[in-house]
N, C-alpha and C positions, 0 to 999 in steps of 0.2 A: 485575809490580802484580796486584793481588789484583781480585775480585769485585768487591767491592762500590767500591771507586779507580772501575773501569771505567764499571761502571754509574752513577756520580754523576759522572764528566765525559760519559755519553753526554745523560744527561737536562739537563746544563748545556749543554750545546750544543744540544741541541732549543730549549729555552728562549730561547736567547739569536736563536736563531735565526727563530723567532714572532715577538720581542720585536723585533728588527727587520722582519722584515713589516710589524707592525700602526705599527711608528715609518715606515716610510714609506709606508701608507696614510693615516697624517693629516696627516705635510707631504704629501702627494695634498688633502688637503681641504681645507686650510690656507691653500692656496693663492689670491688676491686675484679677482678677475674684475673684471673694465676695463673700463669701458664708456667710449663718446666724452661728453665735456660736449656740454649746451646751447650753440649757440651763439647769441651776442646776437639773432640774427634769428628762431631758435624761442622763447627766451626776449618777445619784442617777440610775436608774432606771439600767442602765446600770454593772453598782455596784454589786449591788441585782443580776442580772443576774450571773455575773458569782462568787459570793459566792456562790450562789445555783449548780452551776454546783459542781460534784463532781466528777473528775476526777479516783479514785480509785473503783466507784460505778458499774465500769463494768468488774474489774479484778474479775478474782472466789478468795476464801477461800482455802487461803493453807494446803494439808491435810497434817497428822504427827506429829511428834517432833516440837517446834517452834525453829529455827536453831541457834538464838541468845540465846538460854538459852544452846546448845550446845556444841558449842564455845566461851566459856569465855577464857578472858585471864588471861596470868601466871602472876604469880610475876614476877615483872623483877627481883627485888634483888634477889630472892631464885633462877632462873634460871641462874645465872648472879655469875663469880668469882668479886671478888676486890680488880684493882692492884692500887697501891697509893705510889707517891713516890714525896718528894721535893715542896708540895702544892696543887698536882694533883694530879684527879683520874680519872681513864677510868672504864666502868663495859668491860667485856667476858666474851662469854655466859661457864657453868659449860662447861668440861671435854675439854676446847679449850689453857689450859696450857697443854703442851705438859713434859716440864721437870720444874721441882722451886728449885735450885741448895740451900744448905741448912742457905749458906749467906743472900738467897731474900726472905727467908720467912716471914718473919717479915714485909713484901710491900702487902705479901698476903691477904685480908680478914681481916683485922685488921683494930678499926677504925682509919680511917685517921683522921689527925690535924683535929682542929678546924678552920673552915676559908678553906679549902682545893676546889677548885673549881675543877667540877667534867666536864670532858671536854671527846671531841669520839676520837678513838682508834688511829686514822690517828695524830693527834696534840701528842696524850699522848705518843705515840713510836718515832715520828720524836724530842722530845725530852728528849730521854730514848734509844738511841740507842744504847749509851755505853755498856748497860745493859742486855737488852732485843734482843731476834734473833727471827724474825720471820720464823715460816715454811711455805714455800708453799704447797698445798698439792690437788690434785685432788679432784672433788665431790667425787670420787666411793672411794679415801681413808677418807672421813672423814668420809662416810658413812660406813664402817668397811667393805665395799667388795673386796678390793684389799689392799693388804700391804705394807707398805712403804721401798722401795730400800733398799738394805744391805746397801749401802756409807752411805745413809743417816740417817740410823740407828748408824751407828758406829761413824760417825761427832755427832750424837744427843751426844755421849756416853763422847767423849771430849770435848765438850763445856761444857762451865762455868756458860754461861749465862740467863736465866731465854728465856724458848723456848716456843712462840704460836702460834700454829696452823692456818694459814690462805688461803685464798681460794679469788683471785684475791684481795687481799691487805687488806682485812676484817678480824677479828675473826672469827674464825668455829669450833665445837666441831668435837673433833676426838674420834668417838667410835671405841671399841674395835674391829679387826680382827674378822668377823662372822665365822666362823666353818660351811661350807657347809653342812655335815649330822647334824648338829644339825639345820640349818633352814629347812631341808626335814622333820626333828620326827616334827617341831612344827605345820611345813603344813598338815602333817597325821595326825596331832593330831585335827586343827582346823577343817581338813572335816569331824572328826566322832565327 
């Protein structure tokens, strides 16, 4: 046996020896840890403890009016206009319809045909663009604090379509323009 073979055998032996020790360590680490399972009584006791804890007990009772009674929801149908045509109908807020030509009056707030499907504004508008025009307004214009541009008002007079005010492509009520004097008078009356 030559020297190279002898050294190779020694190295292989050392590797096997160290590998065997690593394998034994890994086997020792992989052994499962056994715990006693909880009994029915222990589980029942925990359930009773959690049920007896009232998370709202630490909170103070509110004072004043009940806010849930103050802010009751409005009747959606009463606060909306219904536009219906060709088996579809949609709701838009009151005052969102800016202009209704005579030929389209029968499509507004009339009883829709039986079997009509209620759809959202975007779907209804996309299917009826031929006779509906949307007028994109700013928030201030919708609140009545800022007038519509003159060119917009002029184009509305020439338009023969139903015109619906929109804000970010959704219908919005377009309140009449507020006069600053009336607002100041209203504020002074409220202060008295």
